C-alpha positions in Angstrom: -0.1 0.4 0.2 1.2 3.5 -0.7 2.7 4.9 2.5 1.4 8.5 2.2 -1.9 7.2 1.4 -1.9 4.9 4.7 -0.6 7.4 6.7 -3.5 9.7 5.6 -5.5 7.0 6.7 -4.9 7.0 10.0 -4.3 10.2 10.6 -8.0 11.2 9.2 -9.1 7.6 11.6 -7.1 9.8 14.3 -8.9 12.9 13.7 -12.4 11.4 13.0 -12.6 7.6 14.0 -13.2 6.9 10.1 -11.9 4.0 8.4 -12.1 4.3 4.3 -15.6 5.7 4.2 -17.9 9.6 4.5 -17.3 11.1 8.2 -20.6 10.3 9.5 -19.8 10.6 13.1 -22.0 9.8 16.2 -20.0 11.8 18.8 -17.2 13.7 16.9 -16.5 16.0 20.1 -15.2 12.7 22.0 -12.2 13.8 24.4 -10.6 10.5 24.3 -9.4 9.9 20.4 -8.6 6.2 19.8 -5.3 5.3 19.8 -2.7 3.6 17.3 -0.3 1.1 18.7 3.2 -0.1 17.4 1.7 -2.7 14.9 -1.0 -0.1 13.3 -4.1 -1.4 15.1 -6.1 1.2 16.4 -7.5 0.9 20.1 -11.0 1.8 20.0 -11.8 1.2 23.8 -9.7 3.4 26.1 -10.0 1.5 29.3 -11.3 3.9 31.8 -14.4 4.9 29.9 -17.4 4.8 27.2 -16.1 7.5 25.4 -17.0 7.1 21.8 -19.4 4.3 22.3 -23.5 4.7 22.5 -25.6 2.5 23.8 -29.4 1.4 22.7 -31.6 -1.0 24.5 -34.9 -2.6 23.5 -37.3 -0.5 25.5 -35.0 2.8 25.9 -33.5 5.8 23.4 -30.3 5.9 22.0 -28.0 6.9 24.7 -29.6 5.2 27.6 -27.1 2.6 29.5 -29.7 0.5 30.4 -29.3 -0.5 34.7 -25.3 0.1 34.0 -25.2 -3.1 31.7 -21.9 -1.4 29.7 -19.5 -0.3 32.2 -15.5 -0.2 32.5 -14.1 -2.0 35.6 -10.1 -2.8 36.2 -9.7 -1.9 32.5 -12.5 -4.1 31.4 -15.5 -3.4 28.9 -17.8 -5.3 30.8 -21.3 -6.4 29.4 -22.7 -6.4 33.6 -26.2 -8.1 35.0 -25.4 -7.3 38.3 -28.3 -4.5 39.1 -30.8 -6.4 37.1 -33.1 -9.2 39.1 -34.4 -10.9 35.8 -34.2 -10.7 32.2 -37.8 -8.8 30.5 -36.5 -8.4 26.6 -33.9 -5.3 27.1 -31.0 -6.4 24.8 -28.4 -4.4 24.2 -26.3 -3.2 21.8 -23.0 -0.3 22.5 -22.1 1.1 19.1 -18.8 2.8 17.9 -19.4 6.5 16.6 -18.3 6.2 13.1 -19.1 3.9 9.9 -16.6 1.7 8.5 -16.2 0.0 5.7 -12.5 -1.3 4.4 -11.3 -3.0 7.7 -10.8 -5.9 9.6 -11.5 -5.4 14.1 -10.3 -7.9 16.5 -11.4 -8.4 20.3 -10.0 -10.4 23.1 -13.5 -11.5 25.1 -14.4 -14.2 27.8 -17.7 -15.0 29.2 -17.6 -14.8 32.7 -20.4 -16.0 35.7 -24.4 -17.2 34.9 -26.3 -16.1 32.3 -29.0 -13.7 33.6 -32.6 -14.9 34.7 -35.1 -15.7 32.8 -33.3 -14.9 29.3 -33.9 -17.4 26.4 -31.8 -20.4 26.9 -30.1 -19.5 23.0 -28.1 -17.0 25.2 -25.9 -19.0 26.8 -22.8 -18.4 26.7 -24.0 -16.3 23.4 -22.4 -12.9 22.5 -21.7 -11.0 19.2 -20.2 -8.0 16.7 -22.0 -6.6 15.0 -21.2 -4.6 11.6 -23.0 -3.6 8.9 -25.0 -1.9 11.3 -27.5 0.8 11.5 -26.8 3.8 13.6 -28.5 3.6 17.0 -30.7 6.6 16.2 -32.9 5.0 13.6 -33.3 1.9 15.5 -37.1 1.6 17.2 -37.5 1.7 20.6 -38.9 -1.8 20.9 -35.8 -3.1 18.6 -34.3 -6.2 19.5 -31.0 -6.1 17.0 -30.2 -2.8 14.7 -30.1 -4.0 10.9 -26.7 -5.6 10.8 -24.5 -8.6 10.7 -23.9 -10.3 13.7 -20.4 -11.9 14.0 -21.1 -14.4 16.7 -18.9 -15.3 19.6 -20.2 -18.4 21.4 -18.8 -20.4 24.4 -19.2 -24.4 24.5 -22.2 -25.9 26.6 -25.0 -24.0 25.3 -28.3 -25.6 23.3 -27.1 -27.1 19.8 -24.6 -26.0 17.1 -21.9 -23.7 19.5 -19.7 -23.3 16.5 -17.5 -20.0 17.4 -17.4 -17.2 14.7 -21.3 -18.3 12.9 -22.9 -15.1 11.7 -27.0 -14.0 11.7 -28.6 -12.2 9.6 -31.2 -9.8 12.0 -33.0 -7.4 9.1 -30.4 -8.9 6.1 -29.1 -11.4 4.6 -25.9 -12.3 2.6 -25.0 -14.4 -0.4 -22.9 -17.8 1.1 -21.5 -20.3 -1.4 -23.4 -18.4 -3.9 -26.3 -17.7 -2.5 -28.6 -15.8 -0.4 -28.8 -16.9 2.9 -32.5 -18.3 4.4 -32.4 -18.9 7.3 -31.1 -16.4 10.5 -28.2 -18.0 11.4 -25.2 -19.4 9.3 -22.7 -22.0 10.9 -19.2 -21.4 10.8 -16.6 -24.8 10.8 -16.6 -26.4 14.0 -14.8 -24.5 16.5 -15.8 -24.8 20.0 -14.4 -22.7 23.2 -15.3 -24.1 26.8 -14.4 -22.7 29.6 -13.6 -18.4 30.6 -10.8 -18.5 28.6 -9.8 -15.6 26.8 -11.1 -16.1 23.7 -9.3 -14.0 20.6 -12.0 -13.2 17.3 -10.9 -11.4 13.9 -13.0 -10.1 11.5 -11.9 -9.1 7.8 -14.3 -6.7 6.3 -13.8 -5.1 2.7 -16.7 -3.0 1.7 -19.4 -5.8 1.0 -16.9 -7.9 -1.7 -15.6 -10.2 1.2 -16.0 -11.0 4.8 -14.5 -13.5 6.7 -14.5 -14.8 10.0 -10.9 -15.5 10.9 -10.4 -17.9 14.8 -6.8 -18.9 15.7 -5.6 -17.4 12.4 -7.8 -20.0 10.8 -10.7 -18.6 8.2 -13.5 -20.8 9.8 -16.6 -18.7 7.6 -16.9 -16.1 4.7 -19.6 -14.4 2.6 -20.2 -11.3 0.7 -22.7 -9.0 -0.7 -24.8 -8.2 3.1 -27.7 -6.1 1.9 -31.1 -5.4 3.8 -33.6 -7.5 3.3 -36.9 -5.9 1.3 -39.2 -8.7 3.1 -38.2 -7.7 6.0 -40.9 -4.3 7.6 -37.9 -2.3 9.3 -35.6 -2.5 6.8 -37.9 -1.5 4.1 -38.8 1.8 6.3 -34.5 2.2 6.3 -35.0 1.8 2.2 -36.9 4.6 1.9 -35.1 6.5 4.6 -32.3 6.7 1.8 -30.4 3.9 3.2 -28.8 1.5 0.2 -29.8 -2.1 -0.4 -26.7 -3.2 -0.7 -24.6 -2.7 2.3 -21.0 -1.3 1.6 -20.3 0.6 5.0 -21.9 0.6 8.3 -21.3 0.8 12.4 -20.2 -2.1 15.0 -22.1 -2.6 18.3 -21.2 -4.8 20.7 -24.2 -6.8 22.0 -25.4 -7.5 25.3 -27.7 -11.1 24.7 -27.9 -11.7 28.4 -24.8 -13.8 29.3 -22.1 -11.5 31.1 -18.4 -11.0 29.2 -15.3 -9.2 29.4 -13.6 -7.7 26.6 -9.7 -7.0 27.2 -9.1 -5.1 23.7 -10.9 -4.2 20.8 -9.0 -2.6 18.1 -9.5 -2.2 14.2 -6.8 -2.4 11.8 -7.5 0.1 8.1 -7.1 -1.8 5.5 -6.5 -0.2 1.9 -9.9 -0.4 -0.4 -8.2 -0.3 -4.0 -7.1 -3.8 -3.2 
């Protein structure tokens, strides 16, 4: 990649948080900007607070961190349910402030403790990273999940297929093995992680041309052409508002899907759009 172009890209991200797309900040005035590390990865989580991130929970407007579910303690970003008695449908998402298009995202996470009482069985040791997402302010008040692609983070011991790195399509669909997906979930190669050890998951996104989920250096699934599903009422509303059906960029979000989860690193590596 041309060194001048790469330097310009990193400088632009440091100023706006944007990777390879037009700037469209959720919070362009954050006092704590992303930090570039020696390997070129840009840290999105500052280890201190939720600067640059916006929560959205079902039943609550964007910006309300319901029951302090997302919190920072001891340098960790936590999905924490200590203030809940039981689950009443409050699925949550924590959105990074900028749209992204060509990048790698890498997260180090682990599941801890017990699943929240009253939560659905499929939420056991289940969380995710949403990519190609709509922003939080276009979600409906009682919407469970944003229109997006979910990169599943799964721990073993739950019901059914716990293959880590699978993908789901809330309000969307994608092309997998040459065919448009017709089911909500598409399973990755078998990689099941037991226990509470830290796991590193990476996703390579090259616009809508190619998306790869990577675990332990191995691509466990790849697909392309993420798109809003015109059969879905919410997606139709988004398209009426001017959202393109074919998704080339979007926001990322961390889920709160009823099982306590800790993150010690969330970082982005910008990629050359011409490759």
